[in-house]
C-alpha positions in Angstrom: -1.5 5.2 -16.9 -1.0 1.7 -16.6 -3.9 -0.8 -17.3 -7.2 0.6 -17.7 -6.4 4.4 -18.5 -4.4 2.6 -21.2 -7.3 1.2 -22.6 -9.3 4.6 -22.6 -6.3 6.7 -23.9 -4.6 4.2 -26.2 -1.4 4.5 -23.9 0.5 1.1 -23.5 0.0 -1.2 -20.7 2.7 -1.3 -17.8 3.9 2.4 -18.9 4.3 3.1 -15.4 5.0 -0.1 -13.7 7.6 -2.7 -14.4 6.1 -5.0 -11.9 3.1 -4.8 -10.0 4.1 -5.2 -6.2 7.6 -4.8 -6.7 10.0 -7.8 -6.0 11.8 -9.6 -8.9 12.0 -7.4 -11.9 11.6 -4.1 -10.0 14.1 -1.8 -12.2 14.8 0.6 -9.1 15.6 -2.2 -6.4 18.9 -0.6 -4.5 22.1 -2.8 -4.8 24.4 -2.7 -1.7 27.4 -2.7 -4.3 26.0 0.4 -5.9 25.6 2.4 -2.3 29.0 3.4 -1.3 29.9 3.8 2.1 26.7 2.0 3.2 26.6 0.0 6.9 25.4 -3.4 7.3 22.9 -4.2 10.1 22.1 -8.0 10.8 20.8 -7.3 14.5 18.8 -4.6 16.2 21.8 -3.2 18.2 23.9 -2.7 14.9 20.7 -1.4 13.1 20.0 1.1 15.8 23.4 2.0 16.2 23.6 3.0 12.4 20.3 4.6 12.4 21.3 6.9 15.5 24.8 7.6 14.1 23.3 9.4 11.0 24.5 6.6 8.5 23.4 7.5 5.1 22.6 4.1 3.7 21.9 1.2 6.0 21.7 -2.4 4.6 19.8 -5.3 6.1 20.6 -8.3 3.8 18.1 -11.2 2.9 19.7 -13.7 5.4 19.0 -11.2 8.3 15.9 -11.5 10.6 15.9 -8.6 13.1 13.4 -8.2 16.1 12.4 -4.7 16.4 11.2 -3.9 19.9 7.5 -3.6 20.3 7.5 0.0 21.7 7.0 3.5 20.3 9.4 4.9 18.0 11.6 1.9 18.3 13.5 2.6 15.1 13.8 6.4 14.0 14.9 7.4 10.6 16.4 10.7 10.4 16.0 13.2 7.4 17.6 11.7 4.3 18.6 8.3 5.6 17.8 5.1 3.3 17.2 1.4 4.9 17.1 -1.0 2.4 17.1 -4.7 1.6 17.5 -7.1 -1.4 13.8 -7.8 -2.1 13.7 -9.1 -5.6 17.4 -9.3 -6.5 18.2 -12.9 -7.6 14.9 -13.9 -6.4 15.9 -12.7 -2.7 12.9 -12.3 -0.3 14.6 -9.0 1.3 15.8 -8.9 4.9 13.0 -9.5 7.8 12.3 -6.9 10.1 9.7 -8.5 12.6 7.8 -6.9 15.4 6.7 -9.7 17.8 3.2 -9.8 19.5 3.6 -9.1 23.4 0.2 -9.1 24.7 -3.5 -7.9 24.5 -2.7 -4.4 25.5 -3.6 -1.4 22.8 0.1 -0.9 22.2 -1.2 2.4 20.2 2.0 3.7 18.7 4.2 3.4 15.4 7.1 0.9 15.6 9.1 2.7 12.7 9.0 6.6 12.4 10.6 8.3 9.7 11.7 12.2 8.8 11.7 14.2 5.7 13.3 12.6 2.6 13.8 9.0 4.2 13.6 5.9 2.1 12.7 2.2 3.1 12.9 -0.1 0.3 13.5 -3.8 -0.4 12.5 -5.2 3.2 9.9 -7.2 4.5 8.3 -5.6 7.6 6.2 -7.7 9.7 3.9 -6.5 12.6 2.5 -8.4 15.5 -0.8 -9.6 14.5 -2.9 -10.0 11.3 -6.0 -10.9 13.0 -9.5 -9.2 12.9 -9.9 -9.6 16.5 -6.5 -8.0 17.7 -6.9 -5.6 20.6 -3.4 -4.1 19.6 -3.6 -0.8 17.7 0.2 -1.0 16.4 1.4 1.0 13.3 4.3 -0.2 11.1 5.9 2.8 9.5 4.5 6.3 10.5 5.6 9.5 8.6 5.9 12.3 11.3 3.9 15.5 11.3 5.8 18.5 9.5 7.8 16.1 7.1 7.7 15.6 3.3 9.2 13.6 0.7 9.2 10.2 2.1 9.5 7.1 -0.3 8.3 3.7 0.7 8.8 1.2 -1.9 9.6 -2.3 -2.8 8.5 -3.9 0.6 6.3 -6.5 1.7 4.4 -5.1 4.7 2.0 -7.0 6.8 0.2 -7.7 10.2 -0.1 -4.4 11.2 -3.4 -3.9 13.3 -3.5 -0.4 12.8 -1.7 0.5 9.5 1.1 -0.8 7.5 2.0 2.8 6.6 0.4 5.9 8.4 0.9 9.5 6.6 0.4 11.8 9.4 0.4 15.6 8.6 3.2 14.6 5.9 3.1 15.7 2.2 4.6 15.1 -1.2 5.4 11.3 -0.3 5.4 8.1 -2.5 4.5 4.7 -1.5 4.9 2.4 -4.4 5.5 -1.2 -5.8 5.0 -2.8 -2.4 3.0 -5.9 -1.3 0.8 -4.7 1.6 -1.5 -7.4 2.8 -3.3 -8.7 5.9 -3.7 -5.6 7.9 -7.2 -6.5 9.1 -8.0 -5.4 12.6 -11.7 -4.6 13.2 -12.4 -0.9 13.1 -8.7 0.0 11.8 -6.8 -2.4 9.5 -5.2 0.0 6.9 -2.4 -0.8 4.1 -2.0 3.0 4.0 -3.7 5.8 5.7 -3.6 9.9 5.4 -4.9 11.1 8.6 -4.5 14.2 11.0 -5.0 17.0 8.3 -2.7 18.1 5.7 -1.4 14.6 4.5 -0.5 13.6 1.1 0.9 10.4 -0.7 1.0 9.1 -4.2 0.0 5.6 -4.0 0.9 3.4 -7.1 2.1 0.0 -8.3 1.2 -1.8 -5.2 -0.5 -5.0 -4.9 -3.0 -4.8 -1.9 -4.8 -8.0 -0.4 -6.6 -9.1 2.7 -6.4 -5.2 4.2 -9.7 -4.1 6.0 -9.2 -1.0 3.7 -6.2 -0.9 1.3 -6.3 2.9 1.4 -7.9 5.2 3.7 -8.3 8.9 4.9 -9.6 10.5 8.1 -11.4 13.2 5.9 -9.4 16.2 7.7 -8.7 19.5 5.8 -5.6 19.2 3.4 -5.7 15.2 3.3 -5.4 13.9 -0.2 -4.1 10.8 -1.9 -3.7 9.6 -5.6 -4.1 6.0 -6.0 -3.0 4.8 -9.6 -2.1 1.7 -11.1 -2.6 -0.5 -8.1 -3.9 -4.2 -7.9 -6.2 -4.7 -5.3 -7.1 -8.5 -4.6 -10.2 -10.2 -2.8 -8.6 -11.8 0.2 -9.5 -11.0 3.8 -12.8 -12.6 4.1 -15.5 -11.2 6.5 -12.5 -8.8 7.6 -12.4 -6.9 4.3 -14.5 -4.0 3.7 -14.7 -1.3 0.8 -11.0 -0.9 -0.3 -10.4 2.6 -1.0 -11.9 5.1 1.6 -12.4 8.4 2.5 -14.0 9.4 6.0 -15.9 12.7 6.6 -13.7 14.5 9.1 -14.5 16.8 11.7 -15.7 19.3 9.6 -18.1 17.0 7.6 -15.8 17.0 4.5 -14.2 14.2 3.0 -10.6 15.5 2.9 -9.5 17.6 0.2 -9.3 15.4 -2.8 -9.3 11.8 -3.9 -7.7 10.5 -7.6 -8.3 6.7 -8.3 -7.0 6.3 -11.9 -5.8 3.1 -13.9 -6.3 0.5 -10.8 -7.5 -2.9 -11.1 -9.9 -4.3 -8.6 -10.1 -7.9 -8.5 -12.4 -7.3 -5.6 -16.1 -7.4 -4.7 -16.9 -11.2 -4.7 -19.1 -12.9 -2.3 -17.3 -13.4 1.1 -16.0 -10.1 2.0 -18.2 -7.8 4.5 -18.5 -5.0 2.0 -18.2 -5.4 -1.7 -17.6 -1.9 -2.8 -14.3 -1.2 -4.0 -14.6 2.6 -3.4 -16.6 4.2 -0.8 -16.4 8.0 0.2 -17.9 9.2 3.2 -17.8 13.0 2.8 -17.6 15.4 -0.1 -13.7 16.6 -0.7 -13.1 20.0 -0.4 -12.2 20.1 -4.2 -15.4 18.4 -5.2 -16.2 14.8 -6.5 -13.4 12.4 -6.7 -11.9 11.2 -9.7 -12.5 7.8 -10.7 -11.1 7.1 -14.4 -9.7 4.2 -16.3 -10.3 1.5 -13.8 -10.8 -2.1 -14.3 -13.4 -3.8 -12.1 -13.6 -7.8 -12.2 -16.9 -7.4 -10.7 -20.2 -5.7 -12.2 -21.5 -2.6 -11.1 -24.0 -4.1 -8.6 -23.0 -7.0 -6.4 -25.5 -7.6 -3.7 -26.9 -4.4 -2.2 -23.7 -2.6 -3.1 -22.3 -0.7 -5.9 -18.6 -1.1 -6.9 -18.2 2.6 -6.5 -20.1 4.5 -3.8 -20.3 7.5 -1.7 -22.7 10.3 0.0 -24.1 12.7 -2.2 -21.9 14.9 -4.4 -18.7 12.9 -3.4 -18.4 10.8 -6.6 -19.2 11.4 -10.2 -22.5 10.9 -12.0 -23.0 7.0 -12.6 -23.1 7.6 -16.4 -19.8 9.1 -16.2 -18.2 6.3 -14.1 -19.7 3.7 -16.5 -18.1 6.0 -19.5 -14.5 6.1 -18.0 -14.2 2.6 -16.2 -14.7 -0.9 -17.2 -16.7 -3.6 -15.2 -17.1 -7.5 -15.4 -13.6 -7.7 -16.7 -11.8 -11.0 -16.0 -8.3 -11.2 -14.8 -5.9 -14.0 -15.5 -2.8 -14.9 -13.5 0.0 -17.1 -14.8 3.5 -18.0 -14.0 6.2 -18.1 -16.5 10.1 -19.2 -16.7 12.8 -17.0 -15.0 10.4 -16.3 -12.0 8.1 -13.9 -14.1 4.2 -13.8 -13.3 1.9 -12.2 -15.3 -1.7 -10.4 -14.9 -3.9 -10.6 -18.2 -7.0 -8.3 -18.3 -8.8 -6.8 -21.2 -6.4 -8.5 -23.4 -3.4 -7.1 -22.1 -0.6 -8.3 -19.9 1.7 -6.8 -17.5 4.0 -8.4 -14.8 3.2 -8.8 -11.1 4.9 -10.1 -7.9 4.4 -13.8 -7.9 4.1 -14.3 -4.1 1.5 -11.2 -4.1 -0.9 -13.3 -6.3 -0.1 -16.9 -5.1 1.6 -18.1 -8.5 4.3 -20.5 -8.3 7.8 -19.1 -9.0 9.2 -21.2 -12.0 13.0 -21.4 -12.7 
C-alpha cells in the first residue's frame, strides 16, 4: 500500500499511486492520438450526439466548456463508452463539463448516468452549487443499478450538492486519481457514496477536500468500499464532518464491509464541525472495519472526538488501531520544477496534484 502501509510493512512509498489526485504526472491519462476513431465534442449538441450514437471514445479538449442541462440524465453513457479529456497532459486542465445553478428547487437527480464498463477520465465536472445551504440535491455522476466495472479517474469533481459520484446498486467499480472537493450541502454533500444496497467501489489515490463526507455509505446490505491510498484535507470549515462514513441501514447494520488502508488524513483540526476522520454508525455484516496503515496528522483525541469512532463492534479495539496506524504525524507540501508538487510525511515523499494542495506550479 502507499504511504502508511509502506511504513508498517516496509513497502515503498508511492507503490500504488504515481500522483495523488491525478493530473500532471498521471501515467494512465488518455491521449486523443492514441484513441483511434475517437469523436471530438466541443458543445452539448455534439457531445450528446456522439454518446447517443454509441461512439466508443469521445474526447472533450481542454479548450472546450460544455454546459450540461440541469436535468435528470442529461448525459447517458452507454456500456463500454469512454468520455475523456486532457487533464494533466502538458499541464492542461481538462475539458469542462458544467451544470449551472437554475433555481432553489430540489432538483433531486443525477445529471450524468453511466452503464457497465463505461469510463470518465481527464475532465473537470462542475455542479450547480458548492454551498452548505444549497437546497438542490443534484448528483454529478450516478452508476446505474445492476451495472458493474465503471471507472472514474483523473477528474476534478466539485460543487455537487448530493454527491460527486453515486454508486447505486453497482459493483466492481474503480474511482481513483481524482480531485474531489467542495461537495458540502448540509445533510448530504458526499464526494463518493455507495447507496441503495449491493453497491461496491474501490476508491484510491484521490485527494478529497471540503466535502461534508469524502466517502459515505447508506448502510444497506451488500454495500462495501475499499478506501486506500487517498489524501484527505482539512477544508470545508463548519460544513465538513467526519470524512469516511458508513450509516446504519434499514436493518441496523453498517453495510457489508469497509476497508480503510494506507490513507493520509490531514484532517481533524479545529474549525470543522466534526474532527473524527472515520465514523461508523452500524456494525458491518462482516464485522469491524479494517483500519490499517493510515497516517493521521491529528492526535487520537481532538476536543471531544477521536480520530476513528463508531458504535460498539464497528471498529477494531483502540489498542489495535494505535498499533496499526500513526497519529500526530506532520505533513509538508512543497513545489518543485516541471510542475511537480510533493507531500512529505513520516520521512517519505510522494507526488501530489499541485492544485489540490494549493501549491504553485513551477516551470
